[in-house]
mmJSON file of the N, C-alpha and C atoms, coordinates in Angstrom:
{"data_MODEL":{"atom_site":{
"group_PDB":["ATOM","ATOM","ATOM","ATOM","ATOM","ATOM","ATOM","ATOM","ATOM","ATOM","ATOM","ATOM","ATOM","ATOM","ATOM","ATOM","ATOM","ATOM","ATOM","ATOM","ATOM","ATOM","ATOM","ATOM","ATOM","ATOM","ATOM","ATOM","ATOM","ATOM","ATOM","ATOM","ATOM","ATOM","ATOM","ATOM","ATOM","ATOM","ATOM","ATOM","ATOM","ATOM","ATOM","ATOM","ATOM","ATOM","ATOM","ATOM","ATOM","ATOM","ATOM","ATOM","ATOM","ATOM","ATOM","ATOM","ATOM","ATOM","ATOM","ATOM","ATOM","ATOM","ATOM","ATOM","ATOM","ATOM","ATOM","ATOM","ATOM","ATOM","ATOM","ATOM","ATOM","ATOM","ATOM","ATOM","ATOM","ATOM","ATOM","ATOM","ATOM","ATOM","ATOM","ATOM","ATOM","ATOM","ATOM","ATOM","ATOM","ATOM","ATOM","ATOM","ATOM","ATOM","ATOM","ATOM","ATOM","ATOM","ATOM","ATOM","ATOM","ATOM","ATOM","ATOM","ATOM","ATOM","ATOM","ATOM","ATOM","ATOM","ATOM","ATOM","ATOM","ATOM","ATOM","ATOM","ATOM","ATOM","ATOM","ATOM","ATOM","ATOM","ATOM","ATOM","ATOM","ATOM","ATOM","ATOM","ATOM","ATOM","ATOM","ATOM","ATOM","ATOM","ATOM","ATOM","ATOM","ATOM","ATOM","ATOM","ATOM","ATOM","ATOM","ATOM","ATOM","ATOM","ATOM","ATOM","ATOM","ATOM","ATOM","ATOM","ATOM","ATOM","ATOM","ATOM","ATOM","ATOM","ATOM","ATOM","ATOM","ATOM","ATOM","ATOM","ATOM","ATOM","ATOM","ATOM","ATOM","ATOM","ATOM","ATOM","ATOM","ATOM","ATOM","ATOM","ATOM","ATOM","ATOM","ATOM","ATOM","ATOM","ATOM","ATOM","ATOM","ATOM","ATOM","ATOM","ATOM","ATOM","ATOM","ATOM","ATOM","ATOM","ATOM","ATOM","ATOM","ATOM","ATOM","ATOM","ATOM","ATOM","ATOM","ATOM","ATOM","ATOM","ATOM","ATOM","ATOM","ATOM","ATOM","ATOM","ATOM","ATOM","ATOM","ATOM","ATOM","ATOM","ATOM","ATOM","ATOM","ATOM"],
"id":[1,2,3,4,5,6,7,8,9,10,11,12,13,14,15,16,17,18,19,20,21,22,23,24,25,26,27,28,29,30,31,32,33,34,35,36,37,38,39,40,41,42,43,44,45,46,47,48,49,50,51,52,53,54,55,56,57,58,59,60,61,62,63,64,65,66,67,68,69,70,71,72,73,74,75,76,77,78,79,80,81,82,83,84,85,86,87,88,89,90,91,92,93,94,95,96,97,98,99,100,101,102,103,104,105,106,107,108,109,110,111,112,113,114,115,116,117,118,119,120,121,122,123,124,125,126,127,128,129,130,131,132,133,134,135,136,137,138,139,140,141,142,143,144,145,146,147,148,149,150,151,152,153,154,155,156,157,158,159,160,161,162,163,164,165,166,167,168,169,170,171,172,173,174,175,176,177,178,179,180,181,182,183,184,185,186,187,188,189,190,191,192,193,194,195,196,197,198,199,200,201,202,203,204,205,206,207,208,209,210,211,212,213,214,215,216,217,218,219,220,221,222],
"type_symbol":["N","C","C","N","C","C","N","C","C","N","C","C","N","C","C","N","C","C","N","C","C","N","C","C","N","C","C","N","C","C","N","C","C","N","C","C","N","C","C","N","C","C","N","C","C","N","C","C","N","C","C","N","C","C","N","C","C","N","C","C","N","C","C","N","C","C","N","C","C","N","C","C","N","C","C","N","C","C","N","C","C","N","C","C","N","C","C","N","C","C","N","C","C","N","C","C","N","C","C","N","C","C","N","C","C","N","C","C","N","C","C","N","C","C","N","C","C","N","C","C","N","C","C","N","C","C","N","C","C","N","C","C","N","C","C","N","C","C","N","C","C","N","C","C","N","C","C","N","C","C","N","C","C","N","C","C","N","C","C","N","C","C","N","C","C","N","C","C","N","C","C","N","C","C","N","C","C","N","C","C","N","C","C","N","C","C","N","C","C","N","C","C","N","C","C","N","C","C","N","C","C","N","C","C","N","C","C","N","C","C","N","C","C","N","C","C","N","C","C","N","C","C"],
"label_atom_id":["N","CA","C","N","CA","C","N","CA","C","N","CA","C","N","CA","C","N","CA","C","N","CA","C","N","CA","C","N","CA","C","N","CA","C","N","CA","C","N","CA","C","N","CA","C","N","CA","C","N","CA","C","N","CA","C","N","CA","C","N","CA","C","N","CA","C","N","CA","C","N","CA","C","N","CA","C","N","CA","C","N","CA","C","N","CA","C","N","CA","C","N","CA","C","N","CA","C","N","CA","C","N","CA","C","N","CA","C","N","CA","C","N","CA","C","N","CA","C","N","CA","C","N","CA","C","N","CA","C","N","CA","C","N","CA","C","N","CA","C","N","CA","C","N","CA","C","N","CA","C","N","CA","C","N","CA","C","N","CA","C","N","CA","C","N","CA","C","N","CA","C","N","CA","C","N","CA","C","N","CA","C","N","CA","C","N","CA","C","N","CA","C","N","CA","C","N","CA","C","N","CA","C","N","CA","C","N","CA","C","N","CA","C","N","CA","C","N","CA","C","N","CA","C","N","CA","C","N","CA","C","N","CA","C","N","CA","C","N","CA","C","N","CA","C","N","CA","C","N","CA","C","N","CA","C","N","CA","C"],
"label_alt_id":[null,null,null,null,null,null,null,null,null,null,null,null,null,null,null,null,null,null,null,null,null,null,null,null,null,null,null,null,null,null,null,null,null,null,null,null,null,null,null,null,null,null,null,null,null,null,null,null,null,null,null,null,null,null,null,null,null,null,null,null,null,null,null,null,null,null,null,null,null,null,null,null,null,null,null,null,null,null,null,null,null,null,null,null,null,null,null,null,null,null,null,null,null,null,null,null,null,null,null,null,null,null,null,null,null,null,null,null,null,null,null,null,null,null,null,null,null,null,null,null,null,null,null,null,null,null,null,null,null,null,null,null,null,null,null,null,null,null,null,null,null,null,null,null,null,null,null,null,null,null,null,null,null,null,null,null,null,null,null,null,null,null,null,null,null,null,null,null,null,null,null,null,null,null,null,null,null,null,null,null,null,null,null,null,null,null,null,null,null,null,null,null,null,null,null,null,null,null,null,null,null,null,null,null,null,null,null,null,null,null,null,null,null,null,null,null,null,null,null,null,null,null],
"label_comp_id":["MET","MET","MET","SER","SER","SER","ASP","ASP","ASP","LEU","LEU","LEU","PHE","PHE","PHE","ASP","ASP","ASP","LYS","LYS","LYS","LEU","LEU","LEU","SER","SER","SER","GLY","GLY","GLY","ALA","ALA","ALA","GLN","GLN","GLN","VAL","VAL","VAL","LEU","LEU","LEU","GLY","GLY","GLY","LEU","LEU","LEU","THR","THR","THR","ALA","ALA","ALA","LEU","LEU","LEU","VAL","VAL","VAL","GLY","GLY","GLY","GLY","GLY","GLY","ILE","ILE","ILE","LEU","LEU","LEU","TYR","TYR","TYR","LEU","LEU","LEU","ILE","ILE","ILE","ALA","ALA","ALA","ASP","ASP","ASP","THR","THR","THR","VAL","VAL","VAL","ALA","ALA","ALA","GLY","GLY","GLY","ASN","ASN","ASN","TRP","TRP","TRP","SER","SER","SER","ARG","ARG","ARG","VAL","VAL","VAL","ARG","ARG","ARG","ARG","ARG","ARG","MET","MET","MET","GLU","GLU","GLU","ALA","ALA","ALA","GLU","GLU","GLU","ALA","ALA","ALA","ALA","ALA","ALA","LEU","LEU","LEU","LYS","LYS","LYS","ARG","ARG","ARG","GLU","GLU","GLU","LEU","LEU","LEU","LEU","LEU","LEU","ALA","ALA","ALA","ALA","ALA","ALA","GLY","GLY","GLY","LYS","LYS","LYS","SER","SER","SER","ALA","ALA","ALA","GLU","GLU","GLU","GLU","GLU","GLU","ILE","ILE","ILE","GLU","GLU","GLU","GLN","GLN","GLN","VAL","VAL","VAL","VAL","VAL","VAL","ARG","ARG","ARG","SER","SER","SER","THR","THR","THR","ALA","ALA","ALA","GLY","GLY","GLY","LYS","LYS","LYS","ARG","ARG","ARG","ARG","ARG","ARG","ILE","ILE","ILE"],
"label_asym_id":["A","A","A","A","A","A","A","A","A","A","A","A","A","A","A","A","A","A","A","A","A","A","A","A","A","A","A","A","A","A","A","A","A","A","A","A","A","A","A","A","A","A","A","A","A","A","A","A","A","A","A","A","A","A","A","A","A","A","A","A","A","A","A","A","A","A","A","A","A","A","A","A","A","A","A","A","A","A","A","A","A","A","A","A","A","A","A","A","A","A","A","A","A","A","A","A","A","A","A","A","A","A","A","A","A","A","A","A","A","A","A","A","A","A","A","A","A","A","A","A","A","A","A","A","A","A","A","A","A","A","A","A","A","A","A","A","A","A","A","A","A","A","A","A","A","A","A","A","A","A","A","A","A","A","A","A","A","A","A","A","A","A","A","A","A","A","A","A","A","A","A","A","A","A","A","A","A","A","A","A","A","A","A","A","A","A","A","A","A","A","A","A","A","A","A","A","A","A","A","A","A","A","A","A","A","A","A","A","A","A","A","A","A","A","A","A","A","A","A","A","A","A"],
"label_entity_id":["1","1","1","1","1","1","1","1","1","1","1","1","1","1","1","1","1","1","1","1","1","1","1","1","1","1","1","1","1","1","1","1","1","1","1","1","1","1","1","1","1","1","1","1","1","1","1","1","1","1","1","1","1","1","1","1","1","1","1","1","1","1","1","1","1","1","1","1","1","1","1","1","1","1","1","1","1","1","1","1","1","1","1","1","1","1","1","1","1","1","1","1","1","1","1","1","1","1","1","1","1","1","1","1","1","1","1","1","1","1","1","1","1","1","1","1","1","1","1","1","1","1","1","1","1","1","1","1","1","1","1","1","1","1","1","1","1","1","1","1","1","1","1","1","1","1","1","1","1","1","1","1","1","1","1","1","1","1","1","1","1","1","1","1","1","1","1","1","1","1","1","1","1","1","1","1","1","1","1","1","1","1","1","1","1","1","1","1","1","1","1","1","1","1","1","1","1","1","1","1","1","1","1","1","1","1","1","1","1","1","1","1","1","1","1","1","1","1","1","1","1","1"],
"label_seq_id":[1,1,1,2,2,2,3,3,3,4,4,4,5,5,5,6,6,6,7,7,7,8,8,8,9,9,9,10,10,10,11,11,11,12,12,12,13,13,13,14,14,14,15,15,15,16,16,16,17,17,17,18,18,18,19,19,19,20,20,20,21,21,21,22,22,22,23,23,23,24,24,24,25,25,25,26,26,26,27,27,27,28,28,28,29,29,29,30,30,30,31,31,31,32,32,32,33,33,33,34,34,34,35,35,35,36,36,36,37,37,37,38,38,38,39,39,39,40,40,40,41,41,41,42,42,42,43,43,43,44,44,44,45,45,45,46,46,46,47,47,47,48,48,48,49,49,49,50,50,50,51,51,51,52,52,52,53,53,53,54,54,54,55,55,55,56,56,56,57,57,57,58,58,58,59,59,59,60,60,60,61,61,61,62,62,62,63,63,63,64,64,64,65,65,65,66,66,66,67,67,67,68,68,68,69,69,69,70,70,70,71,71,71,72,72,72,73,73,73,74,74,74],
"pdbx_PDB_ins_code":[null,null,null,null,null,null,null,null,null,null,null,null,null,null,null,null,null,null,null,null,null,null,null,null,null,null,null,null,null,null,null,null,null,null,null,null,null,null,null,null,null,null,null,null,null,null,null,null,null,null,null,null,null,null,null,null,null,null,null,null,null,null,null,null,null,null,null,null,null,null,null,null,null,null,null,null,null,null,null,null,null,null,null,null,null,null,null,null,null,null,null,null,null,null,null,null,null,null,null,null,null,null,null,null,null,null,null,null,null,null,null,null,null,null,null,null,null,null,null,null,null,null,null,null,null,null,null,null,null,null,null,null,null,null,null,null,null,null,null,null,null,null,null,null,null,null,null,null,null,null,null,null,null,null,null,null,null,null,null,null,null,null,null,null,null,null,null,null,null,null,null,null,null,null,null,null,null,null,null,null,null,null,null,null,null,null,null,null,null,null,null,null,null,null,null,null,null,null,null,null,null,null,null,null,null,null,null,null,null,null,null,null,null,null,null,null,null,null,null,null,null,null],
"Cartn_x":[11.756,10.822,11.225,12.533,12.957,12.78,12.791,12.51,11.089,10.144,8.786,8.737,9.381,9.406,10.158,11.157,11.846,11.016,10.046,9.171,8.018,7.731,6.608,7.018,6.114,6.344,6.09,6.399,6.242,4.74,3.856,2.412,1.879,2.434,1.991,2.435,3.678,4.16,3.297,2.949,2.107,0.747,0.149,-1.119,-1.055,-0.033,0.101,0.308,1.036,1.248,-0.068,-0.894,-2.207,-3.122,-3.079,-3.912,-3.53,-2.262,-1.813,-2.101,-1.875,-2.173,-3.645,-4.494,-5.931,-6.379,-5.8,-6.139,-5.672,-4.47,-3.964,-4.841,-5.291,-6.173,-7.454,-8.05,-9.306,-9.103,-8.034,-7.733,-7.581,-6.832,-6.559,-7.826,-8.661,-9.917,-10.865,-10.926,-11.747,-11.265,-10.003,-9.441,-9.63,-9.437,-9.644,-11.076,-11.964,-13.44,-13.887,-13.405,-13.778,-13.182,-11.906,-11.262,-11.966,-12.418,-13.132,-14.472,-15.138,-16.45,-16.278,-15.252,-14.991,-14.696,-13.857,-13.513,-14.766,-15.671,-16.881,-17.737,-17.799,-18.627,-17.991,-16.643,-15.989,-16.208,-16.223,-16.477,-17.907,-18.873,-20.249,-20.452,-19.804,-19.867,-19.302,-18.198,-17.607,-18.52,-19.146,-20.117,-21.309,-21.785,-22.902,-22.473,-21.254,-20.768,-20.657,-20.184,-20.054,-21.428,-22.402,-23.762,-24.357,-24.147,-24.649,-24.057,-22.702,-22.019,-22.501,-22.962,-23.484,-24.931,-25.538,-26.889,-27.938,-27.652,-28.662,-29.6,-30.821,-31.819,-31.612,-32.239,-32.083,-32.613,-33.659,-34.253,-33.26,-32.608,-31.651,-30.408,-29.992,-28.835,-29.234,-30.45,-30.881,-30.929,-31.4,-31.522,-30.111,-29.137,-27.754,-27.174,-27.338,-26.726,-27.329,-28.6,-29.25,-28.754,-28.557,-28.114,-26.697,-25.837,-24.429,-24.362,-25.327,-25.248,-25.448,-26.158,-26.363,-25.173,-24.167,-22.937,-21.841,-22.063,-21.045,-20.808,-19.505,-19.218,-19.042,-19.735,-19.609,-18.926],
"Cartn_y":[21.152,21.591,22.92,23.112,24.317,25.493,25.299,26.286,26.829,25.98,26.427,27.386,27.009,27.855,29.157,29.136,30.337,31.374,30.869,31.738,32.276,31.698,32.136,33.173,34.056,35.071,34.378,35.077,34.595,34.305,35.181,35.013,33.769,33.558,32.394,31.122,31.114,29.866,29.657,30.682,30.589,30.046,30.565,30.071,28.589,28.246,26.847,25.937,26.362,25.623,25.425,26.513,26.444,25.497,25.544,24.642,23.143,22.887,21.484,21.076,21.946,21.614,21.353,22.166,21.961,20.623,20.262,18.998,17.817,17.937,16.869,16.799,17.906,17.907,17.128,17.411,16.775,15.271,14.869,13.474,12.812,13.429,12.846,12.829,13.785,13.819,12.732,12.509,11.454,10.085,9.858,8.568,8.298,9.322,9.178,8.928,9.626,9.421,8.013,7.565,6.195,5.154,5.343,4.426,4.292,5.449,5.508,4.743,4.997,4.311,2.811,2.35,0.94,0.308,0.966,0.468,0.322,1.342,1.254,0.081,-0.146,-1.246,-2.565,-2.68,-3.883,-4.145,-3.063,-3.234,-3.685,-3.111,-3.538,-4.949,-5.392,-6.786,-7.737,-7.338,-8.182,-8.24,-7.205,-7.184,-8.127,-8.053,-8.923,-10.383,-10.687,-12.046,-12.516,-11.65,-12.013,-12.334,-11.484,-11.658,-12.945,-13.166,-14.441,-15.637,-15.595,-16.671,-16.91,-15.805,-15.899,-16.352,-16.606,-17.126,-16.058,-14.798,-13.735,-13.817,-13.426,-13.394,-12.179,-12.247,-11.097,-9.829,-9.872,-8.685,-8.099,-8.962,-8.51,-7.844,-8.469,-7.897,-6.546,-6.436,-5.188,-4.101,-4.438,-3.497,-3.0,-3.931,-3.529,-2.676,-3.058,-2.286,-0.866,-0.766,0.517,1.397,0.807,1.542,2.048,1.263,1.697,2.648,2.623,3.487,4.948,5.192,6.612,7.216,6.423,6.945,7.244,6.992,7.263,8.731,9.061,10.398,10.426,11.33,11.39,12.689],
"Cartn_z":[-10.926,-9.938,-9.3,-9.039,-8.424,-9.408,-10.687,-11.681,-11.472,-11.15,-10.882,-9.688,-8.624,-7.451,-7.671,-8.552,-8.803,-9.561,-10.356,-11.142,-10.319,-9.195,-8.345,-7.309,-7.056,-6.006,-4.618,-3.615,-2.242,-1.953,-2.397,-2.169,-2.948,-4.162,-4.921,-4.238,-3.719,-3.033,-1.82,-1.108,0.087,-0.314,-1.403,-1.831,-2.278,-3.006,-3.397,-2.138,-1.173,0.014,0.72,0.831,1.5,0.763,-0.6,-1.361,-1.124,-1.184,-0.995,0.436,1.367,2.764,2.984,2.361,2.479,1.908,0.763,0.17,1.038,1.568,2.457,3.707,4.237,5.398,5.079,3.949,3.607,3.435,2.821,2.677,4.012,4.924,6.236,7.064,6.93,7.673,7.181,5.89,5.344,5.81,5.7,6.089,7.597,8.452,9.864,10.207,9.573,9.82,9.429,8.287,7.824,8.738,9.097,10.041,11.343,11.884,13.151,12.971,11.934,11.707,11.583,10.943,10.782,12.131,12.944,14.266,15.167,15.123,15.877,15.416,14.122,13.623,14.026,14.031,14.476,15.998,16.757,18.23,18.452,17.663,17.807,17.409,16.346,15.881,16.941,17.6,18.59,19.824,20.135,21.254,20.942,19.743,19.368,19.41,18.932,19.015,20.425,21.329,22.729,23.34,23.047,23.564,23.042,21.761,21.166,21.867,22.069,22.768,24.166,24.816,26.168,26.189,25.063,24.958,25.092,24.832,24.941,23.753,23.913,22.866,21.956,20.792,19.845,20.414,21.209,21.841,22.852,23.641,24.597,23.918,22.833,22.089,21.506,20.959,20.362,21.445,22.617,23.731,24.143,24.218,24.602,23.506,22.252,21.159,21.13,21.303,21.295,22.467,23.64,24.801,24.618,23.968,23.738,22.558,21.613,20.478,20.863,21.889,22.338,22.971,23.321,24.0,23.028,21.684,20.733,20.517,20.244,19.883,18.364,17.718,16.265,15.871],
"occupancy":[1.0,1.0,1.0,1.0,1.0,1.0,1.0,1.0,1.0,1.0,1.0,1.0,1.0,1.0,1.0,1.0,1.0,1.0,1.0,1.0,1.0,1.0,1.0,1.0,1.0,1.0,1.0,1.0,1.0,1.0,1.0,1.0,1.0,1.0,1.0,1.0,1.0,1.0,1.0,1.0,1.0,1.0,1.0,1.0,1.0,1.0,1.0,1.0,1.0,1.0,1.0,1.0,1.0,1.0,1.0,1.0,1.0,1.0,1.0,1.0,1.0,1.0,1.0,1.0,1.0,1.0,1.0,1.0,1.0,1.0,1.0,1.0,1.0,1.0,1.0,1.0,1.0,1.0,1.0,1.0,1.0,1.0,1.0,1.0,1.0,1.0,1.0,1.0,1.0,1.0,1.0,1.0,1.0,1.0,1.0,1.0,1.0,1.0,1.0,1.0,1.0,1.0,1.0,1.0,1.0,1.0,1.0,1.0,1.0,1.0,1.0,1.0,1.0,1.0,1.0,1.0,1.0,1.0,1.0,1.0,1.0,1.0,1.0,1.0,1.0,1.0,1.0,1.0,1.0,1.0,1.0,1.0,1.0,1.0,1.0,1.0,1.0,1.0,1.0,1.0,1.0,1.0,1.0,1.0,1.0,1.0,1.0,1.0,1.0,1.0,1.0,1.0,1.0,1.0,1.0,1.0,1.0,1.0,1.0,1.0,1.0,1.0,1.0,1.0,1.0,1.0,1.0,1.0,1.0,1.0,1.0,1.0,1.0,1.0,1.0,1.0,1.0,1.0,1.0,1.0,1.0,1.0,1.0,1.0,1.0,1.0,1.0,1.0,1.0,1.0,1.0,1.0,1.0,1.0,1.0,1.0,1.0,1.0,1.0,1.0,1.0,1.0,1.0,1.0,1.0,1.0,1.0,1.0,1.0,1.0,1.0,1.0,1.0,1.0,1.0,1.0,1.0,1.0,1.0,1.0,1.0,1.0],
"B_iso_or_equiv":[0.0,0.0,0.0,0.0,0.0,0.0,0.0,0.0,0.0,0.0,0.0,0.0,0.0,0.0,0.0,0.0,0.0,0.0,0.0,0.0,0.0,0.0,0.0,0.0,0.0,0.0,0.0,0.0,0.0,0.0,0.0,0.0,0.0,0.0,0.0,0.0,0.0,0.0,0.0,0.0,0.0,0.0,0.0,0.0,0.0,0.0,0.0,0.0,0.0,0.0,0.0,0.0,0.0,0.0,0.0,0.0,0.0,0.0,0.0,0.0,0.0,0.0,0.0,0.0,0.0,0.0,0.0,0.0,0.0,0.0,0.0,0.0,0.0,0.0,0.0,0.0,0.0,0.0,0.0,0.0,0.0,0.0,0.0,0.0,0.0,0.0,0.0,0.0,0.0,0.0,0.0,0.0,0.0,0.0,0.0,0.0,0.0,0.0,0.0,0.0,0.0,0.0,0.0,0.0,0.0,0.0,0.0,0.0,0.0,0.0,0.0,0.0,0.0,0.0,0.0,0.0,0.0,0.0,0.0,0.0,0.0,0.0,0.0,0.0,0.0,0.0,0.0,0.0,0.0,0.0,0.0,0.0,0.0,0.0,0.0,0.0,0.0,0.0,0.0,0.0,0.0,0.0,0.0,0.0,0.0,0.0,0.0,0.0,0.0,0.0,0.0,0.0,0.0,0.0,0.0,0.0,0.0,0.0,0.0,0.0,0.0,0.0,0.0,0.0,0.0,0.0,0.0,0.0,0.0,0.0,0.0,0.0,0.0,0.0,0.0,0.0,0.0,0.0,0.0,0.0,0.0,0.0,0.0,0.0,0.0,0.0,0.0,0.0,0.0,0.0,0.0,0.0,0.0,0.0,0.0,0.0,0.0,0.0,0.0,0.0,0.0,0.0,0.0,0.0,0.0,0.0,0.0,0.0,0.0,0.0,0.0,0.0,0.0,0.0,0.0,0.0,0.0,0.0,0.0,0.0,0.0,0.0],
"pdbx_formal_charge":[null,null,null,null,null,null,null,null,null,null,null,null,null,null,null,null,null,null,null,null,null,null,null,null,null,null,null,null,null,null,null,null,null,null,null,null,null,null,null,null,null,null,null,null,null,null,null,null,null,null,null,null,null,null,null,null,null,null,null,null,null,null,null,null,null,null,null,null,null,null,null,null,null,null,null,null,null,null,null,null,null,null,null,null,null,null,null,null,null,null,null,null,null,null,null,null,null,null,null,null,null,null,null,null,null,null,null,null,null,null,null,null,null,null,null,null,null,null,null,null,null,null,null,null,null,null,null,null,null,null,null,null,null,null,null,null,null,null,null,null,null,null,null,null,null,null,null,null,null,null,null,null,null,null,null,null,null,null,null,null,null,null,null,null,null,null,null,null,null,null,null,null,null,null,null,null,null,null,null,null,null,null,null,null,null,null,null,null,null,null,null,null,null,null,null,null,null,null,null,null,null,null,null,null,null,null,null,null,null,null,null,null,null,null,null,null,null,null,null,null,null,null],
"auth_seq_id":[1,1,1,2,2,2,3,3,3,4,4,4,5,5,5,6,6,6,7,7,7,8,8,8,9,9,9,10,10,10,11,11,11,12,12,12,13,13,13,14,14,14,15,15,15,16,16,16,17,17,17,18,18,18,19,19,19,20,20,20,21,21,21,22,22,22,23,23,23,24,24,24,25,25,25,26,26,26,27,27,27,28,28,28,29,29,29,30,30,30,31,31,31,32,32,32,33,33,33,34,34,34,35,35,35,36,36,36,37,37,37,38,38,38,39,39,39,40,40,40,41,41,41,42,42,42,43,43,43,44,44,44,45,45,45,46,46,46,47,47,47,48,48,48,49,49,49,50,50,50,51,51,51,52,52,52,53,53,53,54,54,54,55,55,55,56,56,56,57,57,57,58,58,58,59,59,59,60,60,60,61,61,61,62,62,62,63,63,63,64,64,64,65,65,65,66,66,66,67,67,67,68,68,68,69,69,69,70,70,70,71,71,71,72,72,72,73,73,73,74,74,74],
"auth_comp_id":["MET","MET","MET","SER","SER","SER","ASP","ASP","ASP","LEU","LEU","LEU","PHE","PHE","PHE","ASP","ASP","ASP","LYS","LYS","LYS","LEU","LEU","LEU","SER","SER","SER","GLY","GLY","GLY","ALA","ALA","ALA","GLN","GLN","GLN","VAL","VAL","VAL","LEU","LEU","LEU","GLY","GLY","GLY","LEU","LEU","LEU","THR","THR","THR","ALA","ALA","ALA","LEU","LEU","LEU","VAL","VAL","VAL","GLY","GLY","GLY","GLY","GLY","GLY","ILE","ILE","ILE","LEU","LEU","LEU","TYR","TYR","TYR","LEU","LEU","LEU","ILE","ILE","ILE","ALA","ALA","ALA","ASP","ASP","ASP","THR","THR","THR","VAL","VAL","VAL","ALA","ALA","ALA","GLY","GLY","GLY","ASN","ASN","ASN","TRP","TRP","TRP","SER","SER","SER","ARG","ARG","ARG","VAL","VAL","VAL","ARG","ARG","ARG","ARG","ARG","ARG","MET","MET","MET","GLU","GLU","GLU","ALA","ALA","ALA","GLU","GLU","GLU","ALA","ALA","ALA","ALA","ALA","ALA","LEU","LEU","LEU","LYS","LYS","LYS","ARG","ARG","ARG","GLU","GLU","GLU","LEU","LEU","LEU","LEU","LEU","LEU","ALA","ALA","ALA","ALA","ALA","ALA","GLY","GLY","GLY","LYS","LYS","LYS","SER","SER","SER","ALA","ALA","ALA","GLU","GLU","GLU","GLU","GLU","GLU","ILE","ILE","ILE","GLU","GLU","GLU","GLN","GLN","GLN","VAL","VAL","VAL","VAL","VAL","VAL","ARG","ARG","ARG","SER","SER","SER","THR","THR","THR","ALA","ALA","ALA","GLY","GLY","GLY","LYS","LYS","LYS","ARG","ARG","ARG","ARG","ARG","ARG","ILE","ILE","ILE"],
"auth_asym_id":["A","A","A","A","A","A","A","A","A","A","A","A","A","A","A","A","A","A","A","A","A","A","A","A","A","A","A","A","A","A","A","A","A","A","A","A","A","A","A","A","A","A","A","A","A","A","A","A","A","A","A","A","A","A","A","A","A","A","A","A","A","A","A","A","A","A","A","A","A","A","A","A","A","A","A","A","A","A","A","A","A","A","A","A","A","A","A","A","A","A","A","A","A","A","A","A","A","A","A","A","A","A","A","A","A","A","A","A","A","A","A","A","A","A","A","A","A","A","A","A","A","A","A","A","A","A","A","A","A","A","A","A","A","A","A","A","A","A","A","A","A","A","A","A","A","A","A","A","A","A","A","A","A","A","A","A","A","A","A","A","A","A","A","A","A","A","A","A","A","A","A","A","A","A","A","A","A","A","A","A","A","A","A","A","A","A","A","A","A","A","A","A","A","A","A","A","A","A","A","A","A","A","A","A","A","A","A","A","A","A","A","A","A","A","A","A","A","A","A","A","A","A"],
"auth_atom_id":["N","CA","C","N","CA","C","N","CA","C","N","CA","C","N","CA","C","N","CA","C","N","CA","C","N","CA","C","N","CA","C","N","CA","C","N","CA","C","N","CA","C","N","CA","C","N","CA","C","N","CA","C","N","CA","C","N","CA","C","N","CA","C","N","CA","C","N","CA","C","N","CA","C","N","CA","C","N","CA","C","N","CA","C","N","CA","C","N","CA","C","N","CA","C","N","CA","C","N","CA","C","N","CA","C","N","CA","C","N","CA","C","N","CA","C","N","CA","C","N","CA","C","N","CA","C","N","CA","C","N","CA","C","N","CA","C","N","CA","C","N","CA","C","N","CA","C","N","CA","C","N","CA","C","N","CA","C","N","CA","C","N","CA","C","N","CA","C","N","CA","C","N","CA","C","N","CA","C","N","CA","C","N","CA","C","N","CA","C","N","CA","C","N","CA","C","N","CA","C","N","CA","C","N","CA","C","N","CA","C","N","CA","C","N","CA","C","N","CA","C","N","CA","C","N","CA","C","N","CA","C","N","CA","C","N","CA","C","N","CA","C","N","CA","C","N","CA","C","N","CA","C","N","CA","C","N","CA","C"],
"pdbx_PDB_model_num":[1,1,1,1,1,1,1,1,1,1,1,1,1,1,1,1,1,1,1,1,1,1,1,1,1,1,1,1,1,1,1,1,1,1,1,1,1,1,1,1,1,1,1,1,1,1,1,1,1,1,1,1,1,1,1,1,1,1,1,1,1,1,1,1,1,1,1,1,1,1,1,1,1,1,1,1,1,1,1,1,1,1,1,1,1,1,1,1,1,1,1,1,1,1,1,1,1,1,1,1,1,1,1,1,1,1,1,1,1,1,1,1,1,1,1,1,1,1,1,1,1,1,1,1,1,1,1,1,1,1,1,1,1,1,1,1,1,1,1,1,1,1,1,1,1,1,1,1,1,1,1,1,1,1,1,1,1,1,1,1,1,1,1,1,1,1,1,1,1,1,1,1,1,1,1,1,1,1,1,1,1,1,1,1,1,1,1,1,1,1,1,1,1,1,1,1,1,1,1,1,1,1,1,1,1,1,1,1,1,1,1,1,1,1,1,1,1,1,1,1,1,1]
}}}
């Protein structure tokens, strides 16, 4: 592996580093976005379960879910 870096110029190493860094950034961004979406969905499901356990009607649950959906940051 060090032979590869010995053959590359400084600009090429910098370009390779930028490319690998960009790919790692995209992977991390995708994972974080999906994790965030899953956590929001879990929280919404827990809220619905709580409201059902409290004896709320489907219309009341829908109203609460809609009111909290507008407060999400995307």
